[in-house]
Each structure stands twice: as C-alpha cells, then as structure tokens.
C-alpha positions, 0 to 999 in steps of 0.5 A, spaced: 520 100 179 519 097 186 518 101 192 524 102 197 524 104 203 531 105 204 533 112 208 541 113 208 543 118 213 549 121 212 555 119 217 559 125 216 554 131 220 553 137 215 551 142 220 555 147 217 554 153 220 559 157 217 563 162 221 561 165 227 565 170 229 572 170 225 574 168 218 578 161 217 585 162 216 584 161 209 579 166 207 585 171 211 590 168 206 585 170 200 582 176 202 575 172 204 575 170 196 573 163 198 567 158 197 564 153 202 564 146 198 561 139 200 561 133 196 556 128 196 557 121 194 551 119 190 553 114 185 551 107 187 554 101 186 560 105 185 564 104 191 567 107 198 570 113 194 577 118 195 576 125 193 582 129 190 583 137 189 589 139 186 592 132 187 592 133 194 587 127 198 581 131 201 576 126 202 578 119 204 573 113 203 566 116 201 561 112 201 555 111 198 549 116 201 556 120 205 557 127 205 561 132 208 561 138 212 562 145 207 569 145 205 573 153 206 576 153 197 579 158 194 576 161 188 578 160 181 579 153 178 581 147 181 582 140 179 577 134 182 579 127 181 575 120 184 579 114 185 576 108 188 578 108 196 585 106 197 587 105 190 594 105 188 598 112 187 598 109 179 591 108 179 586 112 173 582 117 176 575 114 173 573 121 173 577 127 173 574 134 172 576 142 173 572 146 177 571 153 176 569 157 183 567 162 182 566 168 188 560 166 193 554 171 194 553 172 202 550 166 205 551 161 199 555 154 199 556 149 194 554 142 193 557 138 189 554 131 187 557 125 185 552 121 181 550 117 175 550 120 168 544 120 163 549 116 158 553 111 164 559 115 165 559 119 173 558 125 173 558 131 178 551 135 180 553 143 183 547 146 186 548 152 190 546 151 198 542 158 199 543 159 207 541 166 208 535 168 214 527 165 214 522 167 218 522 165 225 518 158 225 519 157 218 524 151 214 527 150 208 526 144 203 529 142 197 530 136 192 534 133 188 533 128 182 539 124 181 537 117 178 537 116 170 532 113 166 526 116 172 521 120 170 519 126 174 517 125 181 513 128 187 514 128 194 508 127 198 505 127 205 502 120 207 496 123 207 497 125 200 498 132 200 503 135 194 510 138 198 515 139 191 512 136 185 515 134 177 522 134 180 526 132 174 532 128 173 538 133 174 533 139 172 533 145 178 528 145 184 526 150 188 525 151 195 519 151 199 518 153 206 514 150 210 511 151 217 515 148 223 512 141 223 513 134 222 511 130 216 511 123 213 513 124 207 514 119 200 516 119 193 511 118 188 512 119 180 509 126 178 502 126 180 502 119 184 498 117 191 502 115 196 499 107 194 504 109 188 511 110 192 517 109 189 521 110 196 518 112 203 523 118 206 520 117 213 518 122 218 521 129 218 521 134 223 522 140 220 525 145 225 526 153 225 532 155 221 534 148 217 534 147 211 533 139 209 535 137 202 533 131 200 537 127 194 533 121 191 539 117 189 540 110 187 538 106 181 531 105 178 530 099 181 532 100 188 531 108 189 534 111 196 533 118 199 539 121 202 537 126 207 541 132 209 541 137 215 544 144 214 542 150 219 542 157 215 546 162 216 543 169 218 548 174 220 550 176 226 547 182 229 546 184 236 538 181 236 541 174 234 544 168 237 546 161 235 544 157 240 544 149 240 537 147 244 538 140 248 534 135 252 536 133 258 531 133 263 530 127 266 523 125 265 521 129 261 518 126 254 519 128 247 517 135 246 515 141 242 518 148 243 515 154 242 518 162 243 515 169 245 508 169 241 508 162 241 512 161 234 513 154 233 521 153 233 522 146 234 518 139 233 519 132 236 526 134 240 527 127 244 531 126 250 538 126 249 537 129 242 541 137 240 539 141 235 544 145 231 545 152 231 539 156 230 538 164 229 533 166 235 532 172 238 537 175 244 534 178 250 528 177 255 524 170 251 519 166 253 519 158 251 513 154 252 514 146 253 509 141 250 508 134 249 510 132 242 505 132 237 500 136 241 496 142 239 499 149 239 493 150 244 493 145 248 496 145 255 503 147 257 508 141 260 513 146 262 515 154 260 520 159 262 523 165 260 531 166 259 535 172 258 539 169 252 545 171 251 552 170 250 559 174 249 561 169 243 555 169 239 554 162 240 551 158 246 547 151 248 541 151 251 540 145 255 533 143 258 534 140 265 532 137 271 525 134 272 518 135 271 516 131 277 519 136 282 518 142 278 526 143 277 525 144 270 529 149 267 533 151 261 541 152 263 545 156 258 552 154 257 556 160 252 560 156 246 567 157 246 568 158 238 573 164 238 580 162 236 579 155 232 584 152 228 582 148 220 586 143 223 583 141 229 576 139 232 573 142 240 570 138 244 565 141 250 561 136 254 556 138 258 553 133 264 545 133 265 545 127 269 542 129 276 545 124 281 553 125 281 559 127 276 561 124 270 568 123 267 568 122 260 575 121 255 576 117 248 577 110 249 585 111 248 586 115 254 585 122 252 580 126 258 575 130 256 572 131 263 574 130 270 569 129 275 564 133 271 559 135 276 551 136 275 549 140 270 556 143 269 560 144 262 567 143 262 573 146 259 574 146 251 579 140 249 581 140 242 583 134 238 587 132 230 580 130 226 579 122 226 573 117 228 573 116 235 570 112 240 567 116 248 567 112 254 563 115 260 562 114 267 557 117 272 555 116 278 548 113 280 545 112 286 551 108 288 553 105 282 557 106 276 553 108 270 558 106 264 556 110 257 559 110 250 558 113 243 562 110 238 565 111 231 564 119 232 567 123 227 570 129 229 572 134 224 577 139 224 574 147 224 568 144 228 565 144 235 562 139 239 558 139 244 558 132 247 551 131 251 551 126 257 544 124 260 539 120 263 532 119 261 528 113 261 535 111 258 541 114 259 547 116 254 552 120 250 550 124 244 554 129 240 552 136 235 556 138 231 558 145 228 562 146 222 565 153 222 572 153 219 573 147 216 578 146 210 581 141 205 585 139 211 579 138 216 576 131 214 579 124 218 584 121 213 585 128 209 593 129 206 591 137 204 596 142 205 595 146 211 594 152 207 590 154 201 589 149 196 592 151 189 588 153 183 589 151 177 592 154 171 587 154 166 592 153 161 595 147 163 588 144 162 585 145 156 583 138 154 580 137 162 572 138 162 569 143 165 564 144 171 562 151 172 560 153 179 557 161 180 554 162 188 550 166 186 544 163 183 538 161 185 533 155 184 527 156 180 523 150 178 518 151 184 514 157 184 516 160 190 523 159 191 528 161 186 531 168 185 527 173 184 525 175 177 530 172 174 532 166 177 538 163 174 536 157 177 541 150 179 542 146 173 545 140 172 552 139 170 549 137 163 554 133 159 562 132 162 564 135 154 561 142 156 561 147 161 555 147 165 551 152 167 553 157 174 550 153 178 549 145 176 543 140 179 540 143 185 542 138 191 546 138 197 542 143 202 539 149 198 535 153 203 529 159 202 531 166 203 527 171 205 532 175 202 533 173 195 539 176 191 539 178 184 540 173 179 545 174 174 542 174 166 545 171 161 550 175 157 546 179 151 547 177 144 543 183 140 544 178 133 537 174 134 532 179 136 527 173 138 521 169 134 519 172 128 514 177 129 507 180 125 508 188 124 504 190 129 504 194 136 505 190 141 512 190 145 514 183 147 520 180 150 523 174 150 526 171 156 533 171 156 537 167 161 542 161 161 539 154 158 535 151 163 533 157 168 526 159 169 524 166 170 518 168 176 512 170 174 510 175 181 504 177 183 508 184 185 514 188 182 517 185 187 523 180 189 518 178 195 512 177 191 508 170 191 510 167 185 504 165 180 509 160 176 515 159 172 516 162 165 521 157 161 527 161 158 526 163 150 518 165 152 515 171 148 512 175 153 506 181 151 508 187 155 503 191 158 506 196 161 510 198 167 510 198 174 509 205 177 506 209 183 501 205 187 493 207 186 490 210 193 484 208 191 486 201 191 488 198 198 490 190 198 493 186 203 501 184 203 503 188 198 510 187 198 513 193 195 515 199 200 511 205 200 513 211 195 516 205 190 517 207 183 514 215 185 517 217 178 520 210 174 522 215 168 526 219 171 529 214 177 530 208 172 538 208 170 538 201 167 533 196 166 535 193 172 531 198 175 523 196 172 519 192 172 514 190 167 507 187 167 506 182 162 501 176 159 503 170 158 500 165 154 501 159 156 503 153 151 498 148 155 492 153 154 491 159 159 493 166 161 498 169 166 497 177 167 504 178 172 510 181 174 517 180 171 524 185 171 526 188 164 533 186 165 531 178 164 528 179 158 530 182 151 525 187 148 523 187 140 518 192 138 516 191 130 522 187 129 526 193 132 531 192 138 529 196 144 537 196 148 535 203 151 531 205 157 529 211 154 528 207 147 522 203 152 520 210 155 519 213 148 514 208 146 509 210 151 509 217 147 507 214 141 501 217 138 497 211 137 491 207 140 492 203 143 497 205 145 504 201 146 506 200 154 502 204 159 504 206 167 501 200 172 500 202 178 505 197 183 499 196 188 496 191 182 496 185 183 497 180 177 492 174 176 491 168 173 486 170 167 480 165 169 477 161 163 472 158 166 465 163 167 464 166 173 456 166 175 453 172 177 453 172 185 448 175 190 451 180 195 453 177 202 451 181 207 455 179 213 460 183 215 467 179 215 473 180 217 479 177 214 485 175 218 491 179 215 498 177 217 505 175 214 504 168 210 505 162 215 503 166 221 496 165 225 491 168 230 489 167 237 482 167 238 480 168 246 475 167 250 475 173 253 478 180 250 484 181 253 491 178 251 491 174 257 485 170 256 485 163 254 485 162 246 482 157 243 484 156 237 488 159 232 486 162 226 490 161 220 492 167 216 487 169 210 481 165 214 474 169 215 471 170 220 463 172 221 463 179 225 458 180 230 460 185 235 466 190 238 469 192 244 474 196 247 480 196 252 480 203 252 475 208 253 472 210 246 468 216 245 461 215 244 456 220 241 449 220 244 443 221 241 442 227 237 436 232 238 433 231 232 432 223 235 438 219 229 442 215 231 449 217 230 455 211 230 461 212 233 466 217 231 471 214 228 478 217 228 476 217 237 476 209 235 484 206 237 484 200 233 489 197 236 485 196 242 479 194 239 477 187 241 472 184 235 466 178 237 466 173 232 464 166 229 470 161 226 469 155 223 475 151 222 478 146 217 474 141 221 468 145 220 468 146 228 465 152 230 467 157 235 466 163 237 470 168 240 474 175 240 480 177 235 484 184 235 481 188 230 488 191 228 490 184 225 483 183 220 481 187 214 473 188 215 469 188 209 462 187 207 459 184 200 466 186 198 466 192 200 471 195 205 467 196 212 469 201 217 470 199 224 465 205 227 460 200 223 460 194 227 456 194 233 459 196 240 457 190 245 453 191 250 455 185 254 462 182 253 459 175 251 464 169 252 468 165 247 465 157 246 465 151 241 459 151 238 460 144 235 460 142 228 458 147 222 452 142 219 446 144 215 439 145 218 433 142 215 432 149 211 438 148 208 440 156 211 444 154 217 450 158 217 457 156 220 454 158 228 448 154 227 452 149 233 448 143 230 453 136 230 455 132 225 459 127 221 466 131 222 469 127 216 472 132 211 470 132 203 475 132 198 474 135 190 478 134 185 478 140 179 475 137 173 476 143 168 479 144 161 486 142 161 490 148 161 485 152 164 485 156 171 478 156 176 480 162 181 479 162 188 476 168 191 476 170 198 468 170 198 462 167 194 463 173 189 467 173 182 468 182 183 471 180 191 479 179 191 483 173 188 486 168 192 490 164 187 488 161 182 487 153 181 489 148 175 485 142 173 486 136 177 489 140 183 485 136 191 480 141 195 478 140 202 470 142 201 468 146 207 461 147 205 457 151 201 453 158 200 445 157 199 444 155 193 450 150 192 453 155 186 459 156 190 464 152 194 468 153 200 474 150 200 482 149 203 488 148 198 494 146 202 501 145 199 508 145 204 512 152 202 506 154 198 501 155 204 494 153 205 489 158 202 481 158 204 476 161 199 471 161 194 470 156 188 464 157 182 461 150 181 455 152 176 459 148 171 461 143 175 467 145 176 468 140 182 468 133 182 465 131 188 464 124 192 457 126 195 451 131 193 452 138 194 446 139 197 449 134 203 454 140 204 453 144 209 452 152 208 458 157 210 457 164 211 
C-alpha cells in the first residue's frame, strides 16, 4: 500500500448542534420520536450519488468525502435507495435497504456511511454520534476503518505517540478524549511507526466541546481520510450558553484561548475563523489570549472579562479591535435562532473591518446587509436552501475593498454567521449551526415538507434490513464505550441479515461524561455457557450483542477508568459483589457516590443494580481483576443458571469454604494481575505530595504562596512533588514548647487545608527542576507509602521564592536528587517494555510494590524514562496516550524489563 497524503474535508459543513430552543416541525408532529441521521459518502470510485428516503430525493449529487448535516427522521422503518447522481427515473438503485430507526437516547444521533463491502458490493455502516457533554477543556476523537482488505490500523502522532489503536475494518472503535491541543496525526498499520504511515491526517486542532471523526476511506492502494467535526450537545442550563467564537481583530495573530482558571478551550484560531457553537459558562468569565502554540504559562497577548449571556441561549463572541492601539476586546452578539423553519436558512452578517461600513449581498442581488457599520451585526435574512456566491464591499482608506465567498452551501433549518474581516488579508468567512434540519432541507432535495412516511414492514419482507439504535455506544477503546455493557457501534455486517444495534462507528462519535446504559442482549436460558467443572466457582459468561465488548472497570461505576475490553461470550470468574466502602482505605479518584452500595442485599431489585468483582484470564496471558455490571453476564454455578437476585445472594450463605461469593468494598480498585515479580524496595523517607485533581486538570506551581502570584509551570494530575515545608494564608495556632521541654507540632484541627501552601520541588517531563508553592488542598501527602498528616510537614520560618533550578542530572556519587540544579543534556530517553507476551508490568506511585498502582503496561509499550532510584532497580517513567491520559510512575527493572538505549547508570537519580 502506498502512502497517501490526501485528506478529504466535507463540503457540507457538519456543525449539527441539534435544536437549541424549540423542536423541529417534524418533532412536533411525531411527539419527539425522531432520530438525527446524516449520510457520509465513503465509496471510492462510485461517482456522485443521489440518496432517496421513501422514494423522495433527500441528498442530490453527494460526492466522495462529502457528508450531510444530521437530518431529523421519524423512528420506524424507511426505505433507503442510492442512485448515480441524475440517473433517469427508470434506473434501478445500486443499493436499496430498509432502515429501522429506533427511538434515540438523549444526545445520540446517527451516521450512515456508504462504503465498500468486504465482498465487493457497497454497504451501509450505521454509527451512533454521541453528542452528550464533555468536560471543559477536552475534545472527543473517533476513528472508523472502511477499507476492505486492509489490516487493522492505528492513529498516531507524528512523534509516534499512540492515539487510537487496533481499529479493524467494519469493527467498532471507541472515542477518546484528548485535551485541547494541536496534533499532527498519521494513519499507520497497527503497531507501525511514523515512517510506515499509510496516510497523513494532517494537523488537527482539538477544541473543547467538539467531536472529531476520522473516517479512513478509499482503497488499499489509495487510502484517504475524511475529517468530520461536530459540536457536542450538552443540554442548555442557566449556567451554560452555546457560543461561537470568531477572530475579527485587525492585527492579532492566530491565537489560543483560555477561560477562567486558564482552561484551554480553543487552539489555532486564525484571523477570520469562526468556531461552531460550543458550550461555555455564563456569567462573569475571564478570557486569556495567547499566541497560538505558545506554552500555557507564557505571557498573554490580551485578556478580558466578559459577562456572557444571551436571551436566546446562543451567541457569537467576536475578538475585535487591534493589539497595537490597545483597542482589542471581545463583543457579544445574540444569535436569533427562534422560529427557524426547516425549509429556510437564516443568515446574519457581522462586520469587523475597522475602516468603514460593509455592504453584503448574494451575487444575484439579494441584499444581506447594507451600510453595516464597524463592529455591528445585521438583521437576520431567511433564504431558501441553495448554493450561493456572496459578495461584499467595504470602505478602506477612501477606497472600496471587494470580497467574495463562493459556493457557500446553505441548508434549511440552519443558522449562518458571515464574518467580514480584515487582518493581514481580508475576506468573508461563514459558520453554520444546523438547528431543525429535515429531509427537505438540503439544496436540490425534493422530499415533501412533512415527515417522511414510515414504510410498512409487510411490504418490504424481501428488502435487506439494517437496524440502528440510538442508545448504543462504541466500545473498542478502553476509555470509551458504554458503561458496563458497552453495546458498541458494530458495522453493518452482511446485507442479508439484520445488523447489530449500531453499525460500524463513523460520522462523529463523541465521548461523553454522561455514559448511557447500553441494553444487553436478550437473555436466552438455553445455552448455559461453556461446560463447567463440578466445582464451587460462580462464573459469568459475557452476554451482549455480537461484536460488542464489555468494559472491565477499575471501580463499580460507569464513570470509572476502563482497564480493558472483554469480548462477548468470554467466561469470567466471579469473586463477589460491590458493598459499602472500607473506611480504612483512602484512595483518590473513586468515582462512586459516597454511601453507595450501603445494603446491596436489600437494595438490589435486579441484576442492573449489582456490580461484580471478577477475574478475567486473558487469552494472551495475564489476568485482570476488575468490575462489571451483573446484568451483562449469564451467571452459572455448578452448571445451574442463576437467574434471580435472591438466588445470587443465597450463594454467599452457603456454609462452605472458601465462600462462593463475598462482599467486596466498592473502594477496592480493580487491578491487572502482575505476572512480573516486583523486588523488595527500600522505603523512600521523603515527604511526597501527589497532585489530586480530575483527570486532565493541571495544578499551578507558583512563585509565592498566593493565587495572585506568578505561575512558574503547570503540574499534571498525578505528579509527585517533594515537600519541603508549608505556610498558610491565615493564622494557624502553634503550640509553644511544653514545660517538659518537648516540642510539639501544630494542632491538626487548627490547620486550614484550604489556605495552606506547600513549598515543593518538581521535576517535569523534560527533567527541569523547579521549586514553588502549591495549595495543599489539591494534593495527597505520603511518606514511604503511608499517609502523612499535614501537621507533620515543617512550618516555614521564612517564605522562600520559587525558581527554576536547572536540569536534573546525577551527581558524581550517583546520589543527586531531582533538586540538584546541575545542568546536563535535556535529551529524553525512550524505553520499551520487554516482558513475556501477555504479561503486565505494573506502574506504581512510588518505587515500592506496596504503593498505589497507577496502571499496567503491556509488552512493547513505549515509555519516556525520567530517571531511576539509587541502585537502578526502579525506573521513573512517563507513559502517555491521548484519550487515556498521561501517567508518571515507577516500574521495576530488576529483570531488565525496560529496554534502554543507554546504560541505567547514566540516568539521573530522582526522588
């Protein structure tokens, strides 16, 4: 297969936000029983295609690489027919199927991808587009493989960092959640390196609240990538607004934007660019502007405080003015989205050119804005769907500047912002938000304006059927997919059969913080699972739809980290069920509400209410102890089915040893079972502060113990800091020396953790050592693996100033710590995990096998080696993968488990 650099961008903008305020006319007629469906042309060499729904033309002349917005179709069965574009009426369709559209879950829409089948004829792959909310500062990424005959693929960064791995043809893959950032991406064979790239995706700017879907399409000899971008659909609340952000400044460069606590939300915003509507907090919001690509702690080029609000629930926020004369600021324009009809496109013009008014019209004469003054928005104009050429004239220093926007597609039921701008260059740009798009909304569509009629199933008995359920979720990635069940996107399979509930993932799937519960396969008691021995072990056989995988989670919660995916029909050993927490165990990041599982034997009404602690012996070696939900397995004990909750709990009461099942505290984390021996480790007697925030959130290291002090750098979540001393912003009661002469520490109850600052030493991923202050409330203190009280940290006599000390390097005696401050090479050392196939190498918080487990690493994993302990038996490493996150921890190296390009002795010693 040759390398191909082609990237296809859709010509019909895919910014489908769903209804902002009011339902579409179709929704009103059907009582809301509708599904948002879009079509993606990924059939290479197929020419342009006309798409008919129930014999009405809905999409005219779709070309390879193009996609429609999501169209609102009623649930039920519909006949889908594909014809060559402009074919005579007596032409037979080259593909005709019956679509069965099920009622959607909240925030779920569908993508129908036309692509080559494995046996030649075209197929329709159905994928749900999960557009529910994500965390501010994160995006979603989903990858689909539609090239038959091509082995599984990976998406990697140009630097080789894995992003999405093992994506097979017509096999579901999950979404990952990269932080807002800019990445150059490549498509490679699974396990491949950048030099083996099959295709270049190019630079992708991951912005907050957006789903980025990459459809790897074309042929084995000529692969390409279709890039789709769709905003997520969090429900409107009084605390959120859907806002576009536009760059209309006359001299500002491309910028990155941060809000409030310096959460990055937009990267690479070029002059004239307008983003889709994304969810932003309302009220008083600070916006920090930095030059695109600059570090997060670099000097801002501008900042502003805005009171973000809109009576319509939607707005466009525009950067206007100039940096050179200090007029740079942001203006807010309300977006009129009310009363929009699916047969009309609504257009608003915003003029940001500072030299004079603008006149904007369609080239056939229809005016859109007349004498529109600088920094003003026009009244809305409604147009019929079509492809238009926009012309604009702007006064510029006594002359007239003529601008054009050619072949702008305008879809019915969509809101358009046209931005007239002048920076290093001038132009007119457009952004689309699809609100009430229906089957009559696209240019050239001939469907009736009413709801498309559902097809009587009795008339289509011989028609091939493809089923689409909007309630399922992708699950090939350990960080996405449905909670315990993960009824994932599965591809359309053979056209003679009913496909699983969501066919091959595509379109624009988004990872969601609110993961819906997927529906397990219907329970059929006939097969009781694999033949078992007559032992006393409770077993569970994963029972999902064909091709669907089950999340193996760290804690009994759909929000918990997924350690791996368990294939359907896998047999698991059941250890017990989730019960009340063990108060003696304190663990960070337990995503289970306090008080959960208080009395499971009384509270559980069905298996949906029970989480199981299981042991999974992986077929490739190694085992994982993890949590699953009970309703996604068939339970059997001594060859007898366990079908009732009472029968399940009765197994605990059997007077045998060991017991069949036990209650397992919900705060006991699941772990990969380590098959690589860990050595005994000397206790590290250094106070350590572990950053304890939400995943993806960073902590400021400040020069002085004050939130107003300069931020020296951002410390990633989970990083470990050497604690030197503490101080507080409020008075702390200190007990003076007792009469007997013994010194005492502070009264623990008098220490306000919210105002206590720790002076720490931090070695970053580049081995740069800095000292500075962090708030104690965002850390967990420990000493030698044991919890440490705040009162045990010495109080600072004087307030030290944080600073950069230099690069961490080993001293001549090999005992230099992270704070040595000496200089040395900053070249990173890359290591490869080299362990028996199928085994796991555990990463720990400290160089101690008894400390908390961070995660496990498989054979062949690539890590950045940051340093070693004194004798080199443990290595401090960083492991990263977009969507899963970045981890820093310790792995044992007594068996040379990490292959290094340099001697271990040359690595710096770190504390």
